[in-house]
Each structure stands twice: as structure tokens, then as C-alpha cells.
PDB file of N, CA, C and O in Angstrom:
ATOM      1  N   MET A   1     -88.457 -47.304 110.721  1.00  0.00           N
ATOM      2  CA  MET A   1     -87.691 -48.011 109.719  1.00  0.00           C
ATOM      3  C   MET A   1     -87.691 -47.243 108.394  1.00  0.00           C
ATOM      4  O   MET A   1     -86.714 -47.302 107.647  1.00  0.00           O
ATOM      5  N   ALA A   2     -88.774 -46.524 108.100  1.00  0.00           N
ATOM      6  CA  ALA A   2     -88.837 -45.754 106.853  1.00  0.00           C
ATOM      7  C   ALA A   2     -87.751 -44.686 106.818  1.00  0.00           C
ATOM      8  O   ALA A   2     -87.164 -44.429 105.767  1.00  0.00           O
ATOM      9  N   GLN A   3     -87.484 -44.064 107.964  1.00  0.00           N
ATOM     10  CA  GLN A   3     -86.436 -43.042 108.028  1.00  0.00           C
ATOM     11  C   GLN A   3     -85.062 -43.674 107.775  1.00  0.00           C
ATOM     12  O   GLN A   3     -84.233 -43.092 107.076  1.00  0.00           O
ATOM     13  N   THR A   4     -84.823 -44.840 108.332  1.00  0.00           N
ATOM     14  CA  THR A   4     -83.566 -45.555 108.101  1.00  0.00           C
ATOM     15  C   THR A   4     -83.403 -45.883 106.624  1.00  0.00           C
ATOM     16  O   THR A   4     -82.324 -45.703 106.059  1.00  0.00           O
ATOM     17  N   GLN A   5     -84.468 -46.362 106.000  1.00  0.00           N
ATOM     18  CA  GLN A   5     -84.426 -46.710 104.582  1.00  0.00           C
ATOM     19  C   GLN A   5     -84.114 -45.483 103.738  1.00  0.00           C
ATOM     20  O   GLN A   5     -83.248 -45.534 102.865  1.00  0.00           O
ATOM     21  N   THR A   6     -84.806 -44.389 103.990  1.00  0.00           N
ATOM     22  CA  THR A   6     -84.582 -43.157 103.224  1.00  0.00           C
ATOM     23  C   THR A   6     -83.155 -42.669 103.384  1.00  0.00           C
ATOM     24  O   THR A   6     -82.524 -42.276 102.403  1.00  0.00           O
ATOM     25  N   GLN A   7     -82.637 -42.689 104.603  1.00  0.00           N
ATOM     26  CA  GLN A   7     -81.273 -42.219 104.848  1.00  0.00           C
ATOM     27  C   GLN A   7     -80.246 -43.100 104.141  1.00  0.00           C
ATOM     28  O   GLN A   7     -79.302 -42.588 103.541  1.00  0.00           O
ATOM     29  N   LEU A   8     -80.421 -44.407 104.206  1.00  0.00           N
ATOM     30  CA  LEU A   8     -79.500 -45.321 103.518  1.00  0.00           C
ATOM     31  C   LEU A   8     -79.533 -45.097 102.008  1.00  0.00           C
ATOM     32  O   LEU A   8     -78.485 -45.080 101.362  1.00  0.00           O
ATOM     33  N   GLU A   9     -80.723 -44.926 101.444  1.00  0.00           N
ATOM     34  CA  GLU A   9     -80.848 -44.694 100.005  1.00  0.00           C
ATOM     35  C   GLU A   9     -80.149 -43.397  99.603  1.00  0.00           C
ATOM     36  O   GLU A   9     -79.430 -43.361  98.605  1.00  0.00           O
ATOM     37  N   GLN A  10     -80.359 -42.334 100.378  1.00  0.00           N
ATOM     38  CA  GLN A  10     -79.713 -41.053 100.076  1.00  0.00           C
ATOM     39  C   GLN A  10     -78.197 -41.154 100.201  1.00  0.00           C
ATOM     40  O   GLN A  10     -77.466 -40.608  99.375  1.00  0.00           O
ATOM     41  N   ASP A  11     -77.729 -41.843 101.221  1.00  0.00           N
ATOM     42  CA  ASP A  11     -76.283 -42.011 101.409  1.00  0.00           C
ATOM     43  C   ASP A  11     -75.657 -42.766 100.235  1.00  0.00           C
ATOM     44  O   ASP A  11     -74.591 -42.388  99.747  1.00  0.00           O
ATOM     45  N   LEU A  12     -76.316 -43.825  99.786  1.00  0.00           N
ATOM     46  CA  LEU A  12     -75.793 -44.592  98.650  1.00  0.00           C
ATOM     47  C   LEU A  12     -75.789 -43.760  97.373  1.00  0.00           C
ATOM     48  O   LEU A  12     -74.814 -43.791  96.621  1.00  0.00           O
ATOM     49  N   GLU A  13     -76.860 -43.019  97.117  1.00  0.00           N
ATOM     50  CA  GLU A  13     -76.925 -42.189  95.914  1.00  0.00           C
ATOM     51  C   GLU A  13     -75.807 -41.148  95.911  1.00  0.00           C
ATOM     52  O   GLU A  13     -75.231 -40.858  94.862  1.00  0.00           O
ATOM     53  N   GLU A  14     -75.499 -40.586  97.076  1.00  0.00           N
ATOM     54  CA  GLU A  14     -74.397 -39.623  97.182  1.00  0.00           C
ATOM     55  C   GLU A  14     -73.062 -40.312  96.914  1.00  0.00           C
ATOM     56  O   GLU A  14     -72.213 -39.764  96.211  1.00  0.00           O
ATOM     57  N   ARG A  15     -72.871 -41.504  97.465  1.00  0.00           N
ATOM     58  CA  ARG A  15     -71.626 -42.253  97.200  1.00  0.00           C
ATOM     59  C   ARG A  15     -71.490 -42.594  95.723  1.00  0.00           C
ATOM     60  O   ARG A  15     -70.387 -42.552  95.178  1.00  0.00           O
ATOM     61  N   PHE A  16     -72.593 -42.930  95.073  1.00  0.00           N
ATOM     62  CA  PHE A  16     -72.550 -43.218  93.636  1.00  0.00           C
ATOM     63  C   PHE A  16     -71.994 -42.018  92.877  1.00  0.00           C
ATOM     64  O   PHE A  16     -71.117 -42.165  92.026  1.00  0.00           O
ATOM     65  N   ARG A  17     -72.508 -40.828  93.191  1.00  0.00           N
ATOM     66  CA  ARG A  17     -72.044 -39.610  92.507  1.00  0.00           C
ATOM     67  C   ARG A  17     -70.584 -39.315  92.836  1.00  0.00           C
ATOM     68  O   ARG A  17     -69.789 -38.995  91.953  1.00  0.00           O
ATOM     69  N   ARG A  18     -70.244 -39.427  94.117  1.00  0.00           N
ATOM     70  CA  ARG A  18     -68.903 -39.064  94.567  1.00  0.00           C
ATOM     71  C   ARG A  18     -67.841 -40.069  94.119  1.00  0.00           C
ATOM     72  O   ARG A  18     -66.783 -39.670  93.633  1.00  0.00           O
ATOM     73  N   GLU A  19     -68.111 -41.360  94.276  1.00  0.00           N
ATOM     74  CA  GLU A  19     -67.092 -42.380  94.037  1.00  0.00           C
ATOM     75  C   GLU A  19     -67.102 -42.958  92.620  1.00  0.00           C
ATOM     76  O   GLU A  19     -66.051 -43.332  92.098  1.00  0.00           O
ATOM     77  N   ALA A  20     -68.278 -43.034  91.997  1.00  0.00           N
ATOM     78  CA  ALA A  20     -68.368 -43.634  90.662  1.00  0.00           C
ATOM     79  C   ALA A  20     -68.597 -42.585  89.580  1.00  0.00           C
ATOM     80  O   ALA A  20     -68.484 -42.880  88.391  1.00  0.00           O
ATOM     81  N   GLY A  21     -68.921 -41.355  89.994  1.00  0.00           N
ATOM     82  CA  GLY A  21     -69.122 -40.286  89.027  1.00  0.00           C
ATOM     83  C   GLY A  21     -70.375 -40.439  88.187  1.00  0.00           C
ATOM     84  O   GLY A  21     -70.422 -39.976  87.047  1.00  0.00           O
ATOM     85  N   VAL A  22     -71.393 -41.085  88.742  1.00  0.00           N
ATOM     86  CA  VAL A  22     -72.633 -41.299  87.989  1.00  0.00           C
ATOM     87  C   VAL A  22     -73.829 -41.210  88.938  1.00  0.00           C
ATOM     88  O   VAL A  22     -73.752 -41.589  90.107  1.00  0.00           O
ATOM     89  N   SER A  23     -74.925 -40.701  88.399  1.00  0.00           N
ATOM     90  CA  SER A  23     -76.166 -40.670  89.170  1.00  0.00           C
ATOM     91  C   SER A  23     -76.911 -41.977  88.968  1.00  0.00           C
ATOM     92  O   SER A  23     -76.994 -42.496  87.854  1.00  0.00           O
ATOM     93  N   ALA A  24     -77.444 -42.495  90.046  1.00  0.00           N
ATOM     94  CA  ALA A  24     -78.251 -43.715  89.982  1.00  0.00           C
ATOM     95  C   ALA A  24     -79.197 -43.704  91.170  1.00  0.00           C
ATOM     96  O   ALA A  24     -78.824 -43.326  92.281  1.00  0.00           O
ATOM     97  N   GLY A  25     -80.413 -44.121  90.916  1.00  0.00           N
ATOM     98  CA  GLY A  25     -81.375 -44.250  92.002  1.00  0.00           C
ATOM     99  C   GLY A  25     -81.200 -45.594  92.681  1.00  0.00           C
ATOM    100  O   GLY A  25     -80.709 -46.550  92.081  1.00  0.00           O
ATOM    101  N   VAL A  26     -81.601 -45.653  93.921  1.00  0.00           N
ATOM    102  CA  VAL A  26     -81.505 -46.916  94.665  1.00  0.00           C
ATOM    103  C   VAL A  26     -82.758 -47.084  95.516  1.00  0.00           C
ATOM    104  O   VAL A  26     -83.245 -46.135  96.131  1.00  0.00           O
ATOM    105  N   THR A  27     -83.264 -48.305  95.536  1.00  0.00           N
ATOM    106  CA  THR A  27     -84.426 -48.638  96.353  1.00  0.00           C
ATOM    107  C   THR A  27     -84.072 -49.848  97.204  1.00  0.00           C
ATOM    108  O   THR A  27     -83.644 -50.883  96.694  1.00  0.00           O
ATOM    109  N   LEU A  28     -84.256 -49.698  98.501  1.00  0.00           N
ATOM    110  CA  LEU A  28     -83.944 -50.778  99.433  1.00  0.00           C
ATOM    111  C   LEU A  28     -85.224 -51.436  99.927  1.00  0.00           C
ATOM    112  O   LEU A  28     -86.249 -50.776 100.091  1.00  0.00           O
ATOM    113  N   ALA A  29     -85.157 -52.726 100.160  1.00  0.00           N
ATOM    114  CA  ALA A  29     -86.210 -53.451 100.861  1.00  0.00           C
ATOM    115  C   ALA A  29     -85.588 -53.928 102.165  1.00  0.00           C
ATOM    116  O   ALA A  29     -84.673 -54.752 102.164  1.00  0.00           O
ATOM    117  N   LEU A  30     -86.093 -53.403 103.275  1.00  0.00           N
ATOM    118  CA  LEU A  30     -85.545 -53.732 104.588  1.00  0.00           C
ATOM    119  C   LEU A  30     -86.496 -54.652 105.343  1.00  0.00           C
ATOM    120  O   LEU A  30     -87.701 -54.677 105.093  1.00  0.00           O
ATOM    121  N   ARG A  31     -85.921 -55.401 106.270  1.00  0.00           N
ATOM    122  CA  ARG A  31     -86.703 -56.275 107.134  1.00  0.00           C
ATOM    123  C   ARG A  31     -86.299 -55.983 108.570  1.00  0.00           C
ATOM    124  O   ARG A  31     -85.114 -55.885 108.889  1.00  0.00           O
ATOM    125  N   SER A  32     -87.281 -55.847 109.415  1.00  0.00           N
ATOM    126  CA  SER A  32     -87.027 -55.555 110.818  1.00  0.00           C
ATOM    127  C   SER A  32     -87.125 -56.831 111.640  1.00  0.00           C
ATOM    128  O   SER A  32     -88.116 -57.559 111.586  1.00  0.00           O
ATOM    129  N   ALA A  33     -86.070 -57.077 112.400  1.00  0.00           N
ATOM    130  CA  ALA A  33     -86.081 -58.181 113.362  1.00  0.00           C
ATOM    131  C   ALA A  33     -86.278 -57.561 114.740  1.00  0.00           C
ATOM    132  O   ALA A  33     -86.440 -56.346 114.849  1.00  0.00           O
ATOM    133  N   SER A  34     -86.267 -58.353 115.761  1.00  0.00           N
ATOM    134  CA  SER A  34     -86.545 -57.835 117.100  1.00  0.00           C
ATOM    135  C   SER A  34     -85.581 -56.735 117.526  1.00  0.00           C
ATOM    136  O   SER A  34     -85.985 -55.774 118.181  1.00  0.00           O
ATOM    137  N   ASP A  35     -84.313 -56.868 117.161  1.00  0.00           N
ATOM    138  CA  ASP A  35     -83.339 -55.872 117.608  1.00  0.00           C
ATOM    139  C   ASP A  35     -82.461 -55.334 116.485  1.00  0.00           C
ATOM    140  O   ASP A  35     -81.443 -54.695 116.749  1.00  0.00           O
ATOM    141  N   SER A  36     -82.845 -55.586 115.229  1.00  0.00           N
ATOM    142  CA  SER A  36     -82.015 -55.104 114.128  1.00  0.00           C
ATOM    143  C   SER A  36     -82.838 -54.947 112.852  1.00  0.00           C
ATOM    144  O   SER A  36     -83.982 -55.392 112.761  1.00  0.00           O
ATOM    145  N   VAL A  37     -82.212 -54.299 111.876  1.00  0.00           N
ATOM    146  CA  VAL A  37     -82.808 -54.137 110.554  1.00  0.00           C
ATOM    147  C   VAL A  37     -81.833 -54.743 109.552  1.00  0.00           C
ATOM    148  O   VAL A  37     -80.639 -54.449 109.590  1.00  0.00           O
ATOM    149  N   THR A  38     -82.336 -55.585 108.660  1.00  0.00           N
ATOM    150  CA  THR A  38     -81.487 -56.189 107.640  1.00  0.00           C
ATOM    151  C   THR A  38     -81.989 -55.801 106.252  1.00  0.00           C
ATOM    152  O   THR A  38     -83.154 -55.447 106.072  1.00  0.00           O
ATOM    153  N   VAL A  39     -81.088 -55.876 105.283  1.00  0.00           N
ATOM    154  CA  VAL A  39     -81.418 -55.542 103.904  1.00  0.00           C
ATOM    155  C   VAL A  39     -81.845 -56.817 103.185  1.00  0.00           C
ATOM    156  O   VAL A  39     -81.079 -57.775 103.090  1.00  0.00           O
ATOM    157  N   ASP A  40     -83.082 -56.816 102.677  1.00  0.00           N
ATOM    158  CA  ASP A  40     -83.574 -57.950 101.889  1.00  0.00           C
ATOM    159  C   ASP A  40     -83.101 -57.857 100.452  1.00  0.00           C
ATOM    160  O   ASP A  40     -82.641 -58.845  99.879  1.00  0.00           O
ATOM    161  N   SER A  41     -83.213 -56.654  99.858  1.00  0.00           N
ATOM    162  CA  SER A  41     -82.794 -56.487  98.469  1.00  0.00           C
ATOM    163  C   SER A  41     -82.471 -55.029  98.190  1.00  0.00           C
ATOM    164  O   SER A  41     -82.909 -54.121  98.896  1.00  0.00           O
ATOM    165  N   VAL A  42     -81.686 -54.839  97.132  1.00  0.00           N
ATOM    166  CA  VAL A  42     -81.297 -53.506  96.674  1.00  0.00           C
ATOM    167  C   VAL A  42     -81.531 -53.465  95.168  1.00  0.00           C
ATOM    168  O   VAL A  42     -81.049 -54.327  94.433  1.00  0.00           O
ATOM    169  N   THR A  43     -82.272 -52.460  94.718  1.00  0.00           N
ATOM    170  CA  THR A  43     -82.489 -52.275  93.287  1.00  0.00           C
ATOM    171  C   THR A  43     -81.868 -50.950  92.877  1.00  0.00           C
ATOM    172  O   THR A  43     -82.184 -49.903  93.443  1.00  0.00           O
ATOM    173  N   VAL A  44     -80.977 -51.003  91.885  1.00  0.00           N
ATOM    174  CA  VAL A  44     -80.291 -49.806  91.395  1.00  0.00           C
ATOM    175  C   VAL A  44     -80.825 -49.479  90.005  1.00  0.00           C
ATOM    176  O   VAL A  44     -80.926 -50.349  89.140  1.00  0.00           O
ATOM    177  N   THR A  45     -81.167 -48.200  89.810  1.00  0.00           N
ATOM    178  CA  THR A  45     -81.608 -47.704  88.507  1.00  0.00           C
ATOM    179  C   THR A  45     -80.540 -46.749  88.001  1.00  0.00           C
ATOM    180  O   THR A  45     -80.504 -45.591  88.417  1.00  0.00           O
ATOM    181  N   PRO A  46     -79.661 -47.216  87.104  1.00  0.00           N
ATOM    182  CA  PRO A  46     -78.557 -46.378  86.635  1.00  0.00           C
ATOM    183  C   PRO A  46     -79.030 -45.338  85.626  1.00  0.00           C
ATOM    184  O   PRO A  46     -80.047 -45.515  84.955  1.00  0.00           O
ATOM    185  N   ALA A  47     -78.270 -44.251  85.535  1.00  0.00           N
ATOM    186  CA  ALA A  47     -78.521 -43.246  84.508  1.00  0.00           C
ATOM    187  C   ALA A  47     -78.313 -43.886  83.138  1.00  0.00           C
ATOM    188  O   ALA A  47     -77.567 -44.856  83.004  1.00  0.00           O
ATOM    189  N   ALA A  48     -78.976 -43.337  82.129  1.00  0.00           N
ATOM    190  CA  ALA A  48     -78.904 -43.902  80.775  1.00  0.00           C
ATOM    191  C   ALA A  48     -77.477 -43.929  80.234  1.00  0.00           C
ATOM    192  O   ALA A  48     -77.133 -44.801  79.438  1.00  0.00           O
ATOM    193  N   ASP A  49     -76.645 -42.978  80.662  1.00  0.00           N
ATOM    194  CA  ASP A  49     -75.273 -42.899  80.144  1.00  0.00           C
ATOM    195  C   ASP A  49     -74.254 -43.620  81.024  1.00  0.00           C
ATOM    196  O   ASP A  49     -73.051 -43.407  80.874  1.00  0.00           O
ATOM    197  N   CYS A  50     -74.715 -44.457  81.927  1.00  0.00           N
ATOM    198  CA  CYS A  50     -73.826 -45.202  82.825  1.00  0.00           C
ATOM    199  C   CYS A  50     -73.011 -46.216  82.022  1.00  0.00           C
ATOM    200  O   CYS A  50     -73.568 -47.019  81.274  1.00  0.00           O
ATOM    201  N   THR A  51     -71.698 -46.172  82.183  1.00  0.00           N
ATOM    202  CA  THR A  51     -70.810 -47.090  81.464  1.00  0.00           C
ATOM    203  C   THR A  51     -70.696 -48.416  82.224  1.00  0.00           C
ATOM    204  O   THR A  51     -71.041 -48.477  83.404  1.00  0.00           O
ATOM    205  N   PRO A  52     -70.220 -49.468  81.571  1.00  0.00           N
ATOM    206  CA  PRO A  52     -70.002 -50.740  82.277  1.00  0.00           C
ATOM    207  C   PRO A  52     -69.042 -50.596  83.462  1.00  0.00           C
ATOM    208  O   PRO A  52     -69.225 -51.253  84.487  1.00  0.00           O
ATOM    209  N   GLU A  53     -68.031 -49.752  83.330  1.00  0.00           N
ATOM    210  CA  GLU A  53     -67.087 -49.538  84.432  1.00  0.00           C
ATOM    211  C   GLU A  53     -67.787 -48.868  85.614  1.00  0.00           C
ATOM    212  O   GLU A  53     -67.549 -49.228  86.767  1.00  0.00           O
ATOM    213  N   GLN A  54     -68.646 -47.896  85.325  1.00  0.00           N
ATOM    214  CA  GLN A  54     -69.392 -47.238  86.395  1.00  0.00           C
ATOM    215  C   GLN A  54     -70.363 -48.214  87.046  1.00  0.00           C
ATOM    216  O   GLN A  54     -70.555 -48.182  88.262  1.00  0.00           O
ATOM    217  N   GLN A  55     -70.970 -49.074  86.250  1.00  0.00           N
ATOM    218  CA  GLN A  55     -71.882 -50.072  86.798  1.00  0.00           C
ATOM    219  C   GLN A  55     -71.141 -50.982  87.774  1.00  0.00           C
ATOM    220  O   GLN A  55     -71.657 -51.291  88.848  1.00  0.00           O
ATOM    221  N   GLN A  56     -69.942 -51.408  87.408  1.00  0.00           N
ATOM    222  CA  GLN A  56     -69.151 -52.248  88.309  1.00  0.00           C
ATOM    223  C   GLN A  56     -68.814 -51.494  89.590  1.00  0.00           C
ATOM    224  O   GLN A  56     -68.815 -52.077  90.674  1.00  0.00           O
ATOM    225  N   ALA A  57     -68.526 -50.200  89.469  1.00  0.00           N
ATOM    226  CA  ALA A  57     -68.240 -49.388  90.653  1.00  0.00           C
ATOM    227  C   ALA A  57     -69.476 -49.287  91.544  1.00  0.00           C
ATOM    228  O   ALA A  57     -69.363 -49.359  92.768  1.00  0.00           O
ATOM    229  N   LEU A  58     -70.653 -49.121  90.941  1.00  0.00           N
ATOM    230  CA  LEU A  58     -71.895 -49.060  91.717  1.00  0.00           C
ATOM    231  C   LEU A  58     -72.120 -50.367  92.470  1.00  0.00           C
ATOM    232  O   LEU A  58     -72.482 -50.366  93.646  1.00  0.00           O
ATOM    233  N   GLU A  59     -71.902 -51.473  91.778  1.00  0.00           N
ATOM    234  CA  GLU A  59     -72.097 -52.775  92.414  1.00  0.00           C
ATOM    235  C   GLU A  59     -71.137 -52.947  93.596  1.00  0.00           C
ATOM    236  O   GLU A  59     -71.532 -53.449  94.648  1.00  0.00           O
ATOM    237  N   LYS A  60     -69.900 -52.539  93.426  1.00  0.00           N
ATOM    238  CA  LYS A  60     -68.912 -52.642  94.508  1.00  0.00           C
ATOM    239  C   LYS A  60     -69.327 -51.789  95.708  1.00  0.00           C
ATOM    240  O   LYS A  60     -69.197 -52.223  96.853  1.00  0.00           O
ATOM    241  N   ILE A  61     -69.819 -50.590  95.450  1.00  0.00           N
ATOM    242  CA  ILE A  61     -70.262 -49.705  96.535  1.00  0.00           C
ATOM    243  C   ILE A  61     -71.384 -50.370  97.324  1.00  0.00           C
ATOM    244  O   ILE A  61     -71.350 -50.389  98.555  1.00  0.00           O
ATOM    245  N   VAL A  62     -72.380 -50.914  96.623  1.00  0.00           N
ATOM    246  CA  VAL A  62     -73.512 -51.564  97.293  1.00  0.00           C
ATOM    247  C   VAL A  62     -73.036 -52.770  98.098  1.00  0.00           C
ATOM    248  O   VAL A  62     -73.437 -52.946  99.248  1.00  0.00           O
ATOM    249  N   GLU A  63     -72.189 -53.597  97.501  1.00  0.00           N
ATOM    250  CA  GLU A  63     -71.714 -54.794  98.203  1.00  0.00           C
ATOM    251  C   GLU A  63     -70.903 -54.431  99.444  1.00  0.00           C
ATOM    252  O   GLU A  63     -71.040 -55.071 100.486  1.00  0.00           O
ATOM    253  N   GLU A  64     -70.054 -53.400  99.334  1.00  0.00           N
ATOM    254  CA  GLU A  64     -69.255 -52.985 100.491  1.00  0.00           C
ATOM    255  C   GLU A  64     -70.132 -52.383 101.582  1.00  0.00           C
ATOM    256  O   GLU A  64     -69.921 -52.649 102.766  1.00  0.00           O
ATOM    257  N   ALA A  65     -71.111 -51.577 101.192  1.00  0.00           N
ATOM    258  CA  ALA A  65     -71.938 -50.877 102.172  1.00  0.00           C
ATOM    259  C   ALA A  65     -72.963 -51.787 102.839  1.00  0.00           C
ATOM    260  O   ALA A  65     -73.220 -51.664 104.037  1.00  0.00           O
ATOM    261  N   LEU A  66     -73.553 -52.706 102.060  1.00  0.00           N
ATOM    262  CA  LEU A  66     -74.687 -53.467 102.571  1.00  0.00           C
ATOM    263  C   LEU A  66     -74.496 -54.978 102.582  1.00  0.00           C
ATOM    264  O   LEU A  66     -75.291 -55.701 103.184  1.00  0.00           O
ATOM    265  N   GLY A  67     -73.444 -55.461 101.917  1.00  0.00           N
ATOM    266  CA  GLY A  67     -73.190 -56.893 101.910  1.00  0.00           C
ATOM    267  C   GLY A  67     -74.111 -57.707 101.019  1.00  0.00           C
ATOM    268  O   GLY A  67     -74.206 -58.925 101.171  1.00  0.00           O
ATOM    269  N   VAL A  68     -74.793 -57.044 100.089  1.00  0.00           N
ATOM    270  CA  VAL A  68     -75.662 -57.747  99.142  1.00  0.00           C
ATOM    271  C   VAL A  68     -75.369 -57.262  97.730  1.00  0.00           C
ATOM    272  O   VAL A  68     -74.887 -56.148  97.527  1.00  0.00           O
ATOM    273  N   ARG A  69     -75.667 -58.114  96.763  1.00  0.00           N
ATOM    274  CA  ARG A  69     -75.478 -57.746  95.364  1.00  0.00           C
ATOM    275  C   ARG A  69     -76.772 -57.094  94.862  1.00  0.00           C
ATOM    276  O   ARG A  69     -77.859 -57.616  95.109  1.00  0.00           O
ATOM    277  N   PRO A  70     -76.667 -55.971  94.169  1.00  0.00           N
ATOM    278  CA  PRO A  70     -77.886 -55.289  93.728  1.00  0.00           C
ATOM    279  C   PRO A  70     -78.539 -55.952  92.525  1.00  0.00           C
ATOM    280  O   PRO A  70     -77.896 -56.656  91.746  1.00  0.00           O
ATOM    281  N   GLU A  71     -79.829 -55.706  92.402  1.00  0.00           N
ATOM    282  CA  GLU A  71     -80.565 -56.022  91.188  1.00  0.00           C
ATOM    283  C   GLU A  71     -80.559 -54.744  90.355  1.00  0.00           C
ATOM    284  O   GLU A  71     -80.450 -53.643  90.896  1.00  0.00           O
ATOM    285  N   TRP A  72     -80.677 -54.895  89.036  1.00  0.00           N
ATOM    286  CA  TRP A  72     -80.603 -53.740  88.138  1.00  0.00           C
ATOM    287  C   TRP A  72     -81.958 -53.466  87.517  1.00  0.00           C
ATOM    288  O   TRP A  72     -82.605 -54.373  86.994  1.00  0.00           O
ATOM    289  N   ASN A  73     -82.386 -52.213  87.576  1.00  0.00           N
ATOM    290  CA  ASN A  73     -83.651 -51.789  86.998  1.00  0.00           C
ATOM    291  C   ASN A  73     -83.380 -51.132  85.651  1.00  0.00           C
ATOM    292  O   ASN A  73     -83.687 -49.959  85.442  1.00  0.00           O
ATOM    293  N   ALA A  74     -82.801 -51.907  84.748  1.00  0.00           N
ATOM    294  CA  ALA A  74     -82.504 -51.446  83.395  1.00  0.00           C
ATOM    295  C   ALA A  74     -82.266 -52.683  82.542  1.00  0.00           C
ATOM    296  O   ALA A  74     -81.531 -53.580  82.956  1.00  0.00           O
ATOM    297  N   PRO A  75     -82.870 -52.749  81.364  1.00  0.00           N
ATOM    298  CA  PRO A  75     -82.681 -53.929  80.514  1.00  0.00           C
ATOM    299  C   PRO A  75     -81.215 -54.138  80.152  1.00  0.00           C
ATOM    300  O   PRO A  75     -80.510 -53.189  79.811  1.00  0.00           O
ATOM    301  N   GLY A  76     -80.767 -55.376  80.229  1.00  0.00           N
ATOM    302  CA  GLY A  76     -79.407 -55.709  79.821  1.00  0.00           C
ATOM    303  C   GLY A  76     -78.327 -55.300  80.796  1.00  0.00           C
ATOM    304  O   GLY A  76     -77.155 -55.247  80.425  1.00  0.00           O
ATOM    305  N   TRP A  77     -78.691 -55.005  82.042  1.00  0.00           N
ATOM    306  CA  TRP A  77     -77.711 -54.496  83.003  1.00  0.00           C
ATOM    307  C   TRP A  77     -77.268 -55.538  84.011  1.00  0.00           C
ATOM    308  O   TRP A  77     -77.078 -55.216  85.184  1.00  0.00           O
ATOM    309  N   GLU A  78     -77.106 -56.740  83.597  1.00  0.00           N
ATOM    310  CA  GLU A  78     -76.539 -57.759  84.480  1.00  0.00           C
ATOM    311  C   GLU A  78     -75.034 -57.803  84.262  1.00  0.00           C
ATOM    312  O   GLU A  78     -74.578 -57.876  83.121  1.00  0.00           O
ATOM    313  N   ILE A  79     -74.267 -57.761  85.324  1.00  0.00           N
ATOM    314  CA  ILE A  79     -72.811 -57.854  85.215  1.00  0.00           C
ATOM    315  C   ILE A  79     -72.450 -59.307  84.936  1.00  0.00           C
ATOM    316  O   ILE A  79     -72.913 -60.221  85.618  1.00  0.00           O
ATOM    317  N   GLN A  80     -71.634 -59.496  83.943  1.00  0.00           N
ATOM    318  CA  GLN A  80     -71.196 -60.846  83.592  1.00  0.00           C
ATOM    319  C   GLN A  80     -70.052 -61.261  84.513  1.00  0.00           C
ATOM    320  O   GLN A  80     -69.133 -60.477  84.750  1.00  0.00           O
ATOM    321  N   PRO A  81     -70.101 -62.487  85.034  1.00  0.00           N
ATOM    322  CA  PRO A  81     -69.023 -62.941  85.941  1.00  0.00           C
ATOM    323  C   PRO A  81     -67.701 -63.092  85.224  1.00  0.00           C
ATOM    324  O   PRO A  81     -66.702 -63.462  85.841  1.00  0.00           O
TER     325      PRO A  81
END
């Protein structure tokens, strides 16, 4: 499961750079069931110069890829509805 987690994190970080034009770290918490692995949570650490538009793009990437909304590891980085 650790290899799956690492690969998913690397894939997301690459998509962040390619699709949103910003570097951001991502940490996944996975849960293993008898025949599958599910995502419990996603924490994104955006670069200091990440704009609100880029943040929205990062959130969209995570939601499309994993079906969950990310938590933000940066003060004041909650997207307003």
C-alpha cells in the first residue's frame, strides 16, 4: 500500500505542475479493505506564491482524481463556497 500511496502522490504533484502551473506537495491517507484501497484524506501544501485561481485548480484536480475534497496545509487556505 505504501508504494500505491507514493505513486498517487507523485502523480498528483506532476498534474499540479502540468495543469495548474504550480508546485504543491500532497499527502494521502489511504485505507485498505479486503479487496481495495480507498482514500481517507488528502492534504495539499501549496507553494507560497500559489494564487487563489491555482488553488481552485488544485482542488479540482484532487476531486476529479480521487473523489475527495483536500485539506489545506497553509493558514487561510480554505476555499470559500
